[in-house]
KEZANU-989529 format. One line per field, with one value per residue (C-alpha): residue in three letters; x, y, z; residue number from 1. Coordinates in Angstrom, 3 decimals, decimal comma, m for minus. Layout:
<atoms>
residu	c(ALA|...)
xx	c(X|...)
yy	c(Y|...)
zz	c(Z|...)
num	c(NUM|...)
</atoms>
This chain:
<atoms>
residu	c(UNK|UNK|UNK|UNK|UNK|UNK|UNK|UNK|UNK|UNK|UNK|UNK|UNK|UNK|UNK|UNK|UNK|UNK|UNK|UNK|UNK|UNK|UNK|UNK|UNK|UNK|UNK|UNK|UNK|UNK|UNK|UNK|UNK|UNK|UNK|UNK|UNK|UNK|UNK|UNK|UNK|UNK|UNK|UNK|UNK|UNK|UNK|UNK|UNK|UNK|UNK|UNK|UNK|UNK|UNK|UNK|UNK|UNK|UNK|UNK|UNK|UNK|UNK|UNK|UNK|UNK|UNK|UNK|UNK|UNK|UNK|UNK|UNK|UNK|UNK|UNK|UNK|UNK|UNK|UNK|UNK|UNK|UNK|UNK|UNK|UNK|UNK|UNK|UNK|UNK|UNK|UNK|UNK|UNK|UNK|UNK|UNK|UNK|UNK|UNK|UNK|UNK|UNK|UNK|UNK|UNK|UNK|UNK|UNK|UNK|UNK|UNK|UNK|UNK|UNK|UNK|UNK|UNK|UNK|UNK|UNK|UNK|UNK|UNK|UNK|UNK|UNK|UNK|UNK|UNK|UNK|UNK|UNK|UNK|UNK|UNK|UNK|UNK|UNK|UNK|UNK|UNK|UNK|UNK|UNK|UNK|UNK|UNK|UNK|UNK|UNK|UNK|UNK|UNK|UNK|UNK|UNK|UNK|UNK|UNK|UNK|UNK|UNK|UNK|UNK|UNK|UNK|UNK|UNK|UNK|UNK|UNK|UNK|UNK|UNK|UNK|UNK|UNK|UNK|UNK|UNK|UNK|UNK|UNK|UNK|UNK|UNK|UNK|UNK|UNK|UNK|UNK|UNK|UNK|UNK|UNK|UNK|UNK|UNK|UNK|UNK|UNK|UNK|UNK|UNK|UNK|UNK|UNK|UNK|UNK|UNK|UNK|UNK|UNK|UNK|UNK|UNK|UNK|UNK|UNK|UNK|UNK|UNK|UNK|UNK|UNK|UNK|UNK|UNK|UNK|UNK|UNK|UNK|UNK|UNK|UNK|UNK|UNK|UNK|UNK|UNK|UNK|UNK|UNK|UNK|UNK|UNK|UNK|UNK|UNK|UNK|UNK|UNK|UNK|UNK|UNK|UNK|UNK|UNK|UNK|UNK|UNK|UNK|UNK|UNK|UNK|UNK|UNK|UNK|UNK|UNK|UNK|UNK|UNK|UNK|UNK|UNK|UNK|UNK|UNK|UNK|UNK|UNK|UNK|UNK|UNK|UNK|UNK|UNK|UNK|UNK|UNK|UNK|UNK|UNK|UNK|UNK|UNK|UNK|UNK|UNK|UNK|UNK|UNK|UNK|UNK|UNK|UNK|UNK|UNK|UNK|UNK|UNK|UNK|UNK|UNK|UNK|UNK|UNK|UNK|UNK|UNK|UNK|UNK|UNK|UNK|UNK|UNK|UNK|UNK|UNK|UNK|UNK|UNK|UNK|UNK|UNK|UNK|UNK|UNK|UNK|UNK|UNK|UNK|UNK|UNK|UNK|UNK|UNK|UNK|UNK|UNK|UNK|UNK|UNK|UNK|UNK|UNK|UNK|UNK|UNK|UNK|UNK|UNK|UNK|UNK|UNK|UNK|UNK|UNK|UNK|UNK|UNK|UNK|UNK|UNK|UNK|UNK|UNK|UNK|UNK|UNK|UNK|UNK|UNK|UNK|UNK|UNK|UNK|UNK|UNK|UNK|UNK|UNK|UNK|UNK|UNK|UNK|UNK|UNK|UNK|UNK|UNK|UNK|UNK|UNK|UNK|UNK|UNK|UNK|UNK|UNK|UNK|UNK|UNK|UNK|UNK|UNK|UNK|UNK|UNK|UNK|UNK|UNK|UNK|UNK|UNK|UNK|UNK|UNK|UNK|UNK|UNK|UNK|UNK|UNK|UNK|UNK|UNK|UNK|UNK|UNK|UNK|UNK|UNK|UNK|UNK|UNK|UNK|UNK|UNK|UNK|UNK|UNK|UNK|UNK|UNK|UNK|UNK|UNK|UNK|UNK|UNK|UNK|UNK|UNK|UNK|UNK|UNK|UNK|UNK|UNK|UNK|UNK|UNK|UNK|UNK|UNK|UNK|UNK|UNK|UNK|UNK|UNK|UNK|UNK|UNK|UNK|UNK|UNK|UNK|UNK|UNK|UNK|UNK|UNK|UNK|UNK|UNK|UNK|UNK|UNK|UNK|UNK|UNK|UNK|UNK|UNK|UNK|UNK|UNK|UNK|UNK|UNK|UNK|UNK|UNK|UNK|UNK|UNK|UNK|UNK|UNK|UNK|UNK|UNK|UNK|UNK|UNK|UNK|UNK|UNK|UNK|UNK|UNK|UNK|UNK|UNK|UNK|UNK|UNK|UNK|UNK|UNK|UNK|UNK|UNK|UNK|UNK|UNK|UNK|UNK|UNK|UNK|UNK|UNK|UNK|UNK|UNK|UNK|UNK)
xx	c(0,149|3,064|4,484|1,251|0,791|4,889|3,961|1,277|3,543|5,981|3,202|2,224|6,272|6,538|3,036|5,029|7,862|6,657|4,147|7,362|9,466|7,711|9,540|10,146|6,085|6,792|9,273|7,494|6,760|10,086|11,326|10,275|12,107|15,311|15,268|14,827|17,857|20,015|19,148|18,785|16,600|13,845|15,565|18,133|15,608|14,189|17,262|17,418|14,081|15,536|18,822|16,258|14,212|17,738|18,376|15,555|18,294|20,565|17,739|19,572|22,383|19,867|19,172|22,717|23,344|20,389|21,868|25,114|23,864|21,165|18,037|17,784|21,051|20,139|17,343|19,477|21,432|18,668|17,863|21,583|21,485|18,271|19,624|23,119|20,730|18,305|19,977|22,374|19,920|17,955|21,482|21,525|18,162|18,541|21,416|23,776|26,264|26,906|27,717|28,424|25,289|27,117|26,969|23,646|22,523|24,468|22,672|19,553|20,724|21,532|17,948|16,340|18,626|17,253|13,364|14,530|16,420|13,253|11,117|13,429|13,531|9,387|9,024|11,502|9,756|6,634|8,327|9,676|6,448|3,547|4,245|0,674|m0,840|2,622|0,915|m2,012|0,646|2,964|m0,090|m1,583|2,085|3,235|m0,512|0,715|3,784|1,223|m0,028|3,436|3,318|0,131|1,424|4,624|2,844|0,598|3,551|5,147|2,300|1,967|5,341|6,276|3,627|5,685|8,918|9,240|12,920|11,223|10,043|13,593|14,586|11,661|12,439|15,543|14,891|11,568|12,592|15,255|13,011|10,503|13,472|13,872|10,321|10,260|13,366|11,674|9,232|12,376|14,432|11,527|10,657|8,965|9,660|8,659|5,226|2,666|m0,568|m4,019|m6,644|m8,785|m5,717|m5,671|m9,221|m8,858|m5,721|m8,011|m10,296|m7,538|m6,671|m9,875|m10,223|m6,834|m7,880|m10,977|m8,634|m6,447|m9,610|m10,754|m7,057|m6,815|m10,235|m9,127|m6,261|m8,048|m11,001|m9,294|m5,386|m5,924|m8,877|m6,252|m6,642|m4,172|m0,849|m2,442|m5,456|m3,161|m1,070|m4,436|m5,110|m1,621|m1,932|m4,929|m3,428|m0,471|m3,134|m4,885|m1,140|m0,769|m4,142|m3,382|m0,571|m3,965|m4,344|m3,242|m6,163|m8,279|m5,759|m6,883|m10,405|m10,627|m12,834|m15,339|m15,445|m15,416|m18,630|m20,325|m18,974|m16,371|m19,263|m21,283|m18,040|m16,704|m12,705|m10,339|m6,845|m4,419|m4,685|m2,975|m0,672|m3,386|m0,460|0,475|2,988|0,299|m2,088|0,758|1,860|m1,311|m2,348|1,297|0,212|m3,351|m1,806|0,873|m2,369|m3,542|m0,508|m1,863|m4,237|m2,908|m0,108|m3,300|m4,539|m1,072|1,471|4,824|3,416|1,315|m2,610|m4,258|m6,214|m8,294|m7,090|m9,755|m7,657|m4,350|m2,897|m4,422|m3,950|0,033|m0,086|m2,057|m1,098|2,508|4,976|1,072|1,501|0,413|m0,047|0,971|3,657|6,368|9,783|11,422|15,282|16,122|17,652|14,344|12,208|14,141|12,828|8,938|6,617|4,568|7,277|7,409|4,091|4,063|6,916|5,462|1,991|3,716|6,310|3,403|1,167|3,042|5,885|4,283|2,009|5,140|6,505|3,620|3,414|7,374|6,300|2,937|4,274|5,781|2,309|0,337|2,422|2,149|m1,559|m1,673|m2,448|0,352|m1,122|m3,195|m0,182|0,150|m3,903|m3,006|0,369|m2,469|m4,965|m2,333|m0,878|m4,687|m5,961|m2,572|m3,052|m6,756|m5,443|m2,991|m5,693|m7,917|m4,807|m6,059|m9,672|m9,413|m8,785|m11,478|m14,146|m13,280|m15,395|m18,070|m16,459|m13,474|m11,097|m7,536|m5,159|m3,762|m7,390|m7,888|m4,095|m5,668|m8,842|m6,565|m4,809|m7,885|m8,558|m4,572|m5,277|m8,853|m6,913|m4,367|m6,348|m8,373|m5,553|m4,681|m8,565|m8,634|m6,422|m9,081|m9,235|m11,739|m9,583|m6,258|m7,793|m9,608|m6,894|m4,609|m7,145|m7,451|m3,629|m3,309|m5,526|m4,216|m0,555|m0,842|m3,106|m0,308|2,744|0,979|m0,213|3,016|4,635|2,078|1,471|5,258|4,771|2,444|3,489|6,614|7,174|7,170|10,984|12,175|10,267|12,664|15,016|12,289|10,785|14,209|14,265|10,653|11,091|14,117|11,872|11,233|14,595|14,005|10,910|11,388|14,297|12,511|9,279|10,522|12,976|10,350|8,152|11,028|11,969|8,484|8,478|11,800|10,527|7,553|9,461|11,118|7,692|4,901|2,408|3,860|4,805|8,590|9,617|13,185|13,886|17,719|19,100|15,853|13,228|9,635|6,667|3,144|0,406|m1,540|1,203|4,085|2,539|m0,301|2,259|3,123|m0,290|m0,559|2,074|1,733|m2,099|m1,147|1,710|m0,705|m2,755|0,116|0,320|m3,271|m3,289|m0,287|m1,778|m5,274|m3,261|m1,383|m4,855|m6,065|m2,302|m2,591|m6,559|m6,448|m3,616|m5,905|m9,194|m7,184|m5,327|m9,157|m10,735|m8,177|m8,775|m12,134|m11,816|m9,560|m11,975|m14,752|m13,005)
yy	c(m0,083|2,450|1,516|2,643|5,719|6,378|6,165|8,611|10,654|10,300|11,116|14,304|15,072|15,287|16,474|19,763|19,513|19,206|22,556|24,389|23,213|24,583|27,571|27,872|28,573|32,037|33,663|35,732|37,809|38,937|38,345|42,122|43,781|41,038|42,394|45,781|45,676|43,836|45,903|43,279|42,836|40,559|37,919|37,396|37,516|34,681|32,545|33,011|30,888|28,457|28,036|27,283|24,683|23,663|22,323|19,208|18,143|17,418|15,809|12,263|12,946|13,120|9,615|8,973|10,914|8,404|5,382|6,775|8,918|8,597|10,025|13,256|14,296|14,476|16,084|19,020|19,129|19,804|22,401|24,291|24,334|26,231|28,355|29,249|29,554|31,729|33,720|34,311|35,963|37,938|39,584|40,638|41,894|44,120|45,454|44,265|42,618|42,861|39,875|38,962|37,976|34,249|34,072|34,663|32,141|29,601|30,833|30,032|26,398|25,446|26,576|24,896|21,850|21,788|21,097|17,875|17,077|17,617|15,644|12,723|12,609|12,471|9,825|8,080|7,903|7,361|4,082|2,899|3,412|2,892|m0,098|m0,921|2,132|4,074|5,382|7,247|8,366|10,039|11,398|12,770|14,483|15,680|17,764|19,778|21,382|22,937|25,492|26,490|29,891|30,749|30,121|32,229|35,081|34,514|34,587|37,754|40,017|39,176|40,625|43,363|43,389|46,187|44,091|42,018|40,935|39,079|35,851|35,397|35,287|33,158|30,687|30,192|29,878|28,223|24,992|24,609|24,980|22,379|20,178|20,619|19,763|16,552|15,459|13,730|11,789|11,180|8,986|7,513|5,382|2,201|m1,672|m2,603|m4,760|m6,379|m5,544|m7,526|m6,864|m5,347|m2,397|m2,194|m0,771|1,116|2,601|3,394|5,278|7,448|8,488|9,675|11,734|13,262|14,332|15,926|17,626|18,912|20,121|22,376|23,506|24,649|26,575|28,153|29,544|30,061|32,140|34,101|33,745|37,308|38,233|39,886|44,005|44,367|42,908|41,419|40,203|38,539|36,921|35,590|33,684|33,001|31,241|29,356|27,975|26,690|24,925|23,018|21,626|20,853|18,839|15,883|15,410|13,488|11,051|8,171|9,005|7,550|4,399|3,842|4,318|2,579|0,035|2,782|3,913|0,799|m0,022|3,436|4,187|1,793|m0,570|1,964|2,513|m0,758|0,206|m1,517|m1,527|0,437|4,094|6,454|3,928|1,830|m1,393|m2,762|m5,857|m8,033|m7,409|m6,708|m10,106|m11,367|m8,842|m10,197|m13,947|m13,273|m10,942|m13,952|m16,456|m14,060|m13,832|m15,888|m13,759|m10,398|m11,600|m11,713|m8,313|m6,830|m8,232|m6,895|m4,642|m2,894|m3,020|m3,726|m0,689|0,001|2,199|5,030|4,833|4,012|7,389|7,751|4,000|3,889|6,516|5,097|1,539|1,108|m0,344|m0,041|m1,334|m4,501|m4,679|m2,070|m2,616|m3,700|m2,943|m0,261|0,537|3,750|3,086|0,984|4,477|6,468|4,461|4,124|6,507|6,295|8,195|10,908|11,735|11,385|13,890|16,201|16,600|17,459|19,861|21,184|21,174|20,822|22,770|25,516|26,196|26,238|28,958|31,099|31,064|32,034|35,322|35,759|39,187|40,422|39,518|41,072|44,199|44,728|44,689|47,269|44,874|44,573|44,899|42,097|39,820|38,110|37,437|35,698|33,867|32,166|31,677|29,885|27,946|26,818|25,888|23,445|22,210|21,221|19,717|17,731|16,418|15,641|13,411|10,847|10,504|8,410|5,551|6,329|6,521|3,490|1,206|3,149|4,933|3,920|5,748|5,028|7,502|8,496|9,749|12,187|13,296|14,531|15,801|17,640|19,471|21,155|24,369|25,419|26,515|27,931|29,913|31,370|32,447|34,098|35,890|36,695|37,886|40,420|41,978|42,177|41,475|38,622|37,072|36,955|35,365|32,900|31,955|31,794|29,549|27,079|26,660|25,954|23,236|21,597|22,056|20,690|17,544|17,046|17,141|14,976|12,407|11,973|9,321|7,093|7,438|6,960|3,414|2,312|2,974|1,616|m0,250|0,329|m1,100|1,617|4,554|6,111|6,234|6,953|9,874|11,471|11,254|12,522|15,679|16,717|18,844|21,468|23,119|23,029|24,069|26,960|28,177|28,329|29,606|32,231|33,434|33,626|35,765|37,324|38,598|39,237|41,641|43,284|44,302|45,635|48,197|49,791|50,351|53,216|50,305|50,487|52,540|52,472|53,035|52,967|51,736|51,619|50,378|48,079|48,362|48,031|47,426|48,177|47,205|44,124|44,079|42,790|39,231|38,877|37,265|34,831|34,414|33,273|31,314|29,397|28,856|26,961|25,424|24,045|22,492|20,481|19,050|18,430|16,400|14,796|13,307|12,141|10,243|8,660|7,528|5,944|4,353|2,779|2,514|m1,445|m1,649|m0,191|m1,919|m5,395|m4,355|m3,601|m6,726|m8,611|m7,135|m7,525|m10,809|m12,194|m9,889|m12,565|m15,509)
zz	c(0,052|0,801|m2,885|m4,292|m2,894|m3,511|m7,243|m7,195|m5,276|m8,529|m10,821|m8,926|m9,362|m12,260|m13,483|m11,282|m13,890|m16,770|m15,748|m15,062|m17,505|m20,543|m20,333|m24,637|m24,961|m23,062|m25,365|m27,386|m23,430|m23,310|m26,748|m27,635|m24,931|m25,804|m29,682|m28,331|m25,659|m28,122|m31,137|m33,578|m36,412|m36,500|m38,845|m35,968|m33,248|m35,013|m35,143|m31,305|m31,096|m33,750|m30,982|m28,520|m30,690|m31,769|m28,420|m28,694|m31,350|m28,454|m26,554|m27,295|m24,690|m21,734|m22,328|m22,462|m18,716|m17,415|m18,163|m16,421|m13,777|m10,919|m11,721|m9,907|m11,122|m14,580|m12,928|m11,362|m14,129|m16,428|m13,963|m13,716|m17,883|m17,603|m14,802|m16,636|m19,955|m19,154|m16,080|m18,726|m21,211|m17,973|m17,056|m21,050|m21,276|m17,918|m19,485|m16,447|m18,786|m22,962|m24,132|m28,468|m30,247|m30,366|m26,900|m26,325|m29,505|m27,336|m23,923|m25,882|m27,229|m23,625|m22,374|m25,212|m24,449|m20,674|m21,825|m23,137|m20,282|m17,832|m20,630|m20,233|m16,562|m16,484|m19,192|m17,214|m14,074|m15,753|m17,229|m14,196|m11,669|m14,128|m16,172|m17,209|m17,775|m19,078|m21,478|m19,919|m17,446|m20,096|m21,877|m18,946|m17,734|m21,082|m20,843|m18,063|m20,268|m22,431|m19,217|m18,633|m20,237|m18,319|m14,987|m15,717|m17,003|m13,621|m11,921|m13,480|m13,577|m9,702|m9,260|m11,744|m14,856|m16,430|m16,578|m19,555|m18,604|m15,136|m17,446|m17,937|m13,977|m13,434|m16,093|m14,172|m10,725|m11,046|m12,536|m10,011|m7,184|m8,123|m8,941|m5,111|m4,245|m6,386|m5,374|m2,027|m4,657|m6,293|m4,111|m2,495|m5,958|m4,848|m5,513|m8,784|m8,438|m10,679|m10,214|m9,799|m12,541|m9,818|m8,802|m12,604|m12,774|m9,711|m11,544|m14,304|m12,272|m10,607|m14,307|m15,398|m11,597|m12,354|m15,793|m14,500|m12,307|m15,039|m17,080|m14,398|m14,168|m17,759|m17,744|m14,501|m16,506|m19,313|m17,976|m14,912|m15,817|m17,077|m14,830|m12,515|m12,582|m9,928|m8,616|m5,559|m7,378|m9,793|m6,836|m5,159|m8,885|m9,044|m5,282|m6,678|m9,835|m7,310|m4,983|m8,199|m8,764|m5,251|m4,918|m7,143|m4,102|m1,767|m4,592|m2,184|0,413|m3,495|m3,795|0,327|m0,202|m3,759|m2,278|m1,968|m5,473|m6,452|m4,438|m5,674|m8,666|m10,772|m10,929|m13,559|m15,769|m18,334|m17,935|m20,399|m20,239|m21,614|m22,930|m24,207|m26,266|m28,252|m28,883|m25,835|m25,500|m25,309|m27,696|m30,441|m30,189|m30,845|m33,600|m35,336|m35,054|m36,211|m39,130|m40,240|m40,280|m42,725|m44,836|m47,757|m47,993|m47,753|m50,415|m52,637|m52,240|m51,200|m53,832|m52,987|m50,731|m53,327|m53,638|m57,585|m58,430|m61,997|m64,291|m62,668|m59,492|m61,096|m59,899|m56,379|m55,767|m56,483|m53,491|m50,780|m51,946|m52,279|m49,921|m47,353|m43,833|m43,198|m39,650|m36,588|m34,409|m36,825|m35,748|m38,042|m37,441|m38,200|m42,065|m42,734|m41,412|m43,371|m46,755|m45,811|m47,435|m44,625|m42,695|m44,532|m44,904|m40,805|m40,738|m43,405|m41,326|m38,125|m39,858|m41,350|m38,572|m34,990|m35,486|m37,546|m34,202|m32,169|m34,688|m34,324|m30,689|m30,707|m32,775|m30,763|m29,369|m32,615|m34,250|m31,681|m31,768|m35,269|m34,909|m32,058|m29,253|m27,458|m24,727|m24,898|m25,559|m22,002|m22,624|m26,167|m24,501|m21,627|m24,328|m26,540|m23,358|m22,213|m25,506|m26,254|m22,899|m23,452|m27,208|m24,733|m22,771|m25,869|m27,591|m24,983|m26,003|m28,758|m25,677|m23,593|m26,249|m28,342|m27,285|m28,537|m31,183|m32,942|m35,454|m36,186|m34,927|m37,678|m38,631|m35,600|m36,347|m39,623|m38,284|m35,519|m38,563|m39,922|m37,230|m38,205|m41,886|m40,502|m38,342|m40,352|m43,381|m40,630|m39,384|m42,782|m43,677|m40,518|m38,347|m35,544|m31,893|m32,149|m35,068|m33,317|m30,176|m32,238|m34,400|m31,417|m29,518|m32,975|m33,221|m29,577|m29,736|m32,831|m32,227|m28,645|m29,763|m32,499|m29,948|m27,092|m30,047|m31,535|m29,364|m29,479|m33,562|m33,706|m31,918|m33,458|m36,828|m36,678|m33,500|m29,308|m29,101|m31,485|m30,608|m28,574|m31,773|m34,379|m32,415|m31,966|m36,159|m36,410|m33,782|m35,900|m38,391|m35,430|m35,713|m39,549|m39,253|m36,634|m38,850|m41,848|m41,273|m38,874|m41,379|m43,356|m41,034|m39,777|m43,692|m44,581|m41,067|m41,883|m45,916|m44,367|m42,147|m45,322|m47,154|m46,680|m45,655|m42,269|m39,763|m38,705|m35,218|m33,934|m30,916|m30,139|m33,266|m33,969|m36,221|m34,981|m37,565|m36,901|m39,583|m41,025|m43,922|m41,523|m41,043|m44,061|m46,471|m43,574|m42,341|m46,377|m46,659|m43,306|m44,157|m47,623|m46,025|m43,375|m45,718|m47,304|m43,844|m44,044|m47,234|m46,006|m42,952|m45,186|m47,348|m44,098|m42,919|m45,962|m46,120|m42,432|m41,992|m43,033|m40,804|m37,905|m39,168|m38,647|m35,177|m33,905|m35,484|m33,630|m30,318|m30,472|m31,299|m28,436|m25,993|m27,542|m27,060)
num	c(1|2|3|4|5|6|7|8|9|10|11|12|13|14|15|16|17|18|19|20|21|22|23|24|25|26|27|28|29|30|31|32|33|34|35|36|37|38|39|40|41|42|43|44|45|46|47|48|49|50|51|52|53|54|55|56|57|58|59|60|61|62|63|64|65|66|67|68|69|70|71|72|73|74|75|76|77|78|79|80|81|82|83|84|85|86|87|88|89|90|91|92|93|94|95|96|97|98|99|100|101|102|103|104|105|106|107|108|109|110|111|112|113|114|115|116|117|118|119|120|121|122|123|124|125|126|127|128|129|130|131|132|133|134|135|136|137|138|139|140|141|142|143|144|145|146|147|148|149|150|151|152|153|154|155|156|157|158|159|160|161|162|163|164|165|166|167|168|169|170|171|172|173|174|175|176|177|178|179|180|181|182|183|184|185|186|187|188|189|190|191|192|193|194|195|196|197|198|199|200|201|202|203|204|205|206|207|208|209|210|211|212|213|214|215|216|217|218|219|220|221|222|223|224|225|226|227|228|229|230|231|232|233|234|235|236|237|238|239|240|241|242|243|244|245|246|247|248|249|250|251|252|253|254|255|256|257|258|259|260|261|262|263|264|265|266|267|268|269|270|271|272|273|274|275|276|277|278|279|280|281|282|283|284|285|286|287|288|289|290|291|292|293|294|295|296|297|298|299|300|301|302|303|304|305|306|307|308|309|310|311|312|313|314|315|316|317|318|319|320|321|322|323|324|325|326|327|328|329|330|331|332|333|334|335|336|337|338|339|340|341|342|343|344|345|346|347|348|349|350|351|352|353|354|355|356|357|358|359|360|361|362|363|364|365|366|367|368|369|370|371|372|373|374|375|376|377|378|379|380|381|382|383|384|385|386|387|388|389|390|391|392|393|394|395|396|397|398|399|400|401|402|403|404|405|406|407|408|409|410|411|412|413|414|415|416|417|418|419|420|421|422|423|424|425|426|427|428|429|430|431|432|433|434|435|436|437|438|439|440|441|442|443|444|445|446|447|448|449|450|451|452|453|454|455|456|457|458|459|460|461|462|463|464|465|466|467|468|469|470|471|472|473|474|475|476|477|478|479|480|481|482|483|484|485|486|487|488|489|490|491|492|493|494|495|496|497|498|499|500|501|502|503|504|505|506|507|508|509|510|511|512|513|514|515|516|517|518|519|520|521|522|523|524|525|526|527|528|529|530|531|532|533|534|535|536|537|538|539|540|541|542|543|544|545|546|547|548|549|550|551|552|553|554|555|556|557|558|559|560|561)
</atoms>
């Protein structure tokens, strides 16, 4: 029983870590101030954002560190990197020190790398302590990474609402404080024990309650996060947010009261094993066995991995049927992964969907400023953060409702990409405050879903044992997209500062653009690019649907047996 209590404390600790280490999402809150102090152009500011995202390319180093260092050591190394990275930027933003641009670039790179190290600690903790429901644990904790910007906005406004550089100071010290708070649960990890079926059901119920509490937290930050009109009221709201984050700590009480929950509530629900990741080991092995029995039939339908199509469907059919996945969960080594059309369709969908949403959030400060809504920047950051959080929570919905409504996870991916082009074309068509808020909410919702669902989709399509390497290959699109999309936005922005269509304001040595034209072409190009991502996700769904349908039939057959 004590071990069960300690594992929930560890889950709460990972929630705290994730909630306060998504520091890359508040870049737009201080980017304008950093640009002004350093006297750099929008293009050079974009390179700093790229440096932060490029830190993810070194995420593999955290896995190596976890192999040789205790987990608490990896945690504090991450906090140290973040402290140096953001602390150095804070000194620059405050004018305390003057350093070359290249040094600031390296500081941003170090800060971005620290986020990957924190994520590794959380993933390892969930894998060790929730072997049966690791997918539900990971999806829940990753969701809280989306509220970081909203929490930091409340914290900054409760201390000094007029200081943008304060975000950098908080980014440097709060993750360290959070690491200290999470240290005791990490050091007191329980011994690994297999769970009986009854305990698995109770865990599922607890996860539902935790997700319900997470929704309340998101709604609180969405509707009250920007409601504070004075420093005192904002401090009270920030205290309320901290209370909601501490509330899950009392979850051991729910574990001790599980008999009462079973008698009064649990009997009304039917719980299925699994959650976030559809392919667990037992189901996967059975699915492979059943698929092999169907091999002779499949060979008639898929000669050499392709489908026979009529002449009228030859063009589309050659794309959909060529080298099509036969079953889910087949392991793909890195060299084989790069040869699969499905991977590149998935890569393009992520690159033109989730990544473009991240770049939008990096530019949110300049977008609001150019449209004359600079006073609403913190509100927009909270809005994006909250809806990104809801998108991450929604990514687990397919597993909760799959007994009633079943869709392939790649179909959910395509559905999740629909709001992105709508949002960008809305922003291109109107510069009003309503359009800006609506577009920001839609982009946050869509990108949040993609970020959280990506690990599961990678596992299902290309094998659970290879997910670590394969997912790191997938997210190489983030620094690439951050550079290309950000460079496009920066070039358009800087170009419009020298035309008569905008107003030029000289702030030290940097230029500020005002007017709709500052981002109009950027929104149009981003909208068209996101349509490419949507089309790629639809093709991916059409190619993988047979494998998902076959897996679902096998799963239902085992339940009937």
